[in-house]
C-alpha positions in Angstrom: 26.0 9.2 4.7 22.8 9.0 2.7 21.8 5.8 4.6 22.4 7.5 8.0 20.2 10.5 7.0 17.5 8.1 5.7 17.8 6.0 8.9 17.3 9.1 11.1 14.3 10.3 9.0 12.7 6.9 9.1 13.1 6.6 12.8 11.4 10.0 13.3 8.6 9.1 10.9 8.0 5.7 12.6 7.9 7.3 16.0 5.5 10.0 14.8 3.1 7.4 13.2 3.2 5.2 16.3 2.3 8.2 18.6 -0.3 9.8 16.3 -3.7 8.9 17.4 -5.3 10.7 14.5 -4.4 8.0 12.0 -7.2 5.4 12.5 -6.7 1.9 11.1 -2.9 2.0 10.6 -0.4 0.3 12.9 3.4 0.3 12.2 6.5 -1.4 13.6 9.8 -2.6 12.5 10.6 -6.0 11.0 13.3 -7.0 13.4 15.5 -4.1 14.2 16.1 -2.7 10.7 14.5 0.8 10.4 14.4 0.3 6.6 12.0 -2.6 7.0 8.5 -1.9 8.4 5.6 -4.1 9.0 2.2 -2.4 8.8 -1.3 -3.4 9.6 -4.1 -1.8 7.8 -7.4 -2.2 9.6 -10.0 -1.3 6.9 -13.1 0.6 8.1 -16.5 -0.9 7.4 -17.4 1.9 5.0 -14.9 0.5 2.4 -17.3 -1.4 0.1 -15.2 -4.4 -0.8 -12.5 -4.7 1.9 -14.3 -3.3 5.0 -13.6 -5.1 8.2 -10.4 -6.6 6.8 -7.0 -6.7 8.6 -4.2 -6.6 6.0 -0.6 -7.0 6.9 2.0 -5.5 4.6 5.7 -4.8 4.5 7.2 -1.4 3.5 10.9 -1.8 2.4 12.7 1.5 2.1 15.8 2.0 -0.1 19.0 3.5 1.4 18.3 6.5 -0.9 15.0 7.3 0.9 13.3 9.8 0.7 14.7 10.4 -2.8 13.5 7.0 -4.0 10.2 5.3 -2.9 9.8 2.2 -0.8 8.3 -1.0 -2.0 5.1 -2.1 -0.4 4.0 -5.8 -0.4 0.9 -7.2 1.1 1.6 -10.3 3.2 -2.1 -11.0 3.6 -3.7 -12.1 0.3 -5.7 -9.4 -1.3 -7.6 -9.5 -4.6 -7.3 -6.0 -6.1 -6.6 -4.5 -9.6 -3.6 -2.6 -8.3 -2.0 -5.4 -6.3 0.0 -8.1 -8.1 -0.8 -11.7 -7.2 2.6 -11.6 -5.4 1.2 -8.9 -3.1 3.3 -6.1 -4.6 1.4 -2.8 -4.6 1.3 -0.9 -7.9 0.3 2.7 -7.2 1.7 5.9 -8.8 3.3 7.4 -5.7 5.4 4.3 -5.3 6.9 4.6 -8.8 10.3 6.2 -9.0 10.3 9.9 -10.1 10.5 10.1 -13.9 8.3 10.3 -16.9 6.2 7.1 -17.4 7.5 5.5 -20.6 3.9 4.1 -21.2 2.2 7.4 -20.7 -0.2 6.3 -18.0 1.1 8.6 -15.3 2.4 12.1 -15.2 5.7 12.8 -13.4 3.7 14.7 -10.8 1.7 11.6 -9.8 4.9 9.6 -9.1 7.1 9.5 -6.1 8.3 12.8 -4.6 10.5 13.2 -1.4 7.5 15.1 0.2 5.7 11.8 0.5 5.9 10.0 3.8 5.0 6.5 5.1 1.7 8.1 6.3 0.8 9.5 2.9 1.7 6.2 1.2 -0.6 4.2 3.6 -3.4 6.6 3.3 -3.1 6.5 -0.5 -3.2 2.6 -0.4 -6.3 2.7 1.8 -7.9 5.1 -0.7 -6.8 2.8 -3.6 -8.7 0.0 -2.0 -12.0 1.9 -2.5 -11.1 3.4 -5.9 -9.0 1.0 -8.0 -7.3 2.2 -11.2 -8.2 -0.4 -13.8 -6.5 1.3 -16.7 -3.1 -0.2 -16.1 -3.8 -3.1 -13.7 -1.3 -5.2 -11.8 -3.9 -7.9 -11.5 -5.7 -8.2 -14.9 -8.3 -10.7 -13.6 -9.3 -8.4 -10.7 -9.5 -5.5 -13.1 -11.7 -7.5 -15.5 -14.1 -8.6 -12.7 -14.1 -5.0 -11.3 -15.4 -3.8 -14.7 -17.5 -6.7 -15.9 -18.7 -8.8 -12.9 -18.9 -6.7 -9.7 -20.8 -9.5 -7.9 -17.9 -12.0 -8.5 -15.4 -9.2 -7.7 -17.1 -8.6 -4.3 -17.3 -12.3 -3.6 -13.5 -12.7 -4.1 -12.8 -9.6 -2.0 -15.1 -10.7 0.9 -13.3 -14.1 0.9 -10.0 -12.2 1.4 -11.6 -10.2 4.2 -12.7 -13.4 5.9 -9.3 -14.9 5.4 -7.6 -11.8 6.9 -9.7 -12.4 10.0 -8.8 -16.1 10.2 -12.3 -17.1 9.2 -11.5 -19.1 6.1 
């Protein structure tokens, strides 16, 4: 019964996102016919300093317990960012299960809450691209370059943007 409620909610949220013209730069669809598996395309605006102009494909995989538990987001397009593991998995507070952080980096209020939606997740990820959290990085090298060598960081990011456009 939880899965059927989650399925109905996800169907409505997908339909809303696909019809909402007020969400620039985000496109969503299903991977196959499973409403728990979405493919998203983030078309990053040019005003994003490091990733502007890039087209980043990602998957959102929702658990059967959604919206009580968060989805997992994984970039399919390579992206060099302090809060994205080299595997593409996104590490952002709102995608962490609701609980107290055993490491003390996040408060429970920063973590997943059932009021979050796919739209708020994707908008948070776009915001994360402009403002990384380098205090608890998923990609240590990206965080180091972000802090210590912004020229090299920008170079690596711009290479990802070109690759996302097929201009390698």
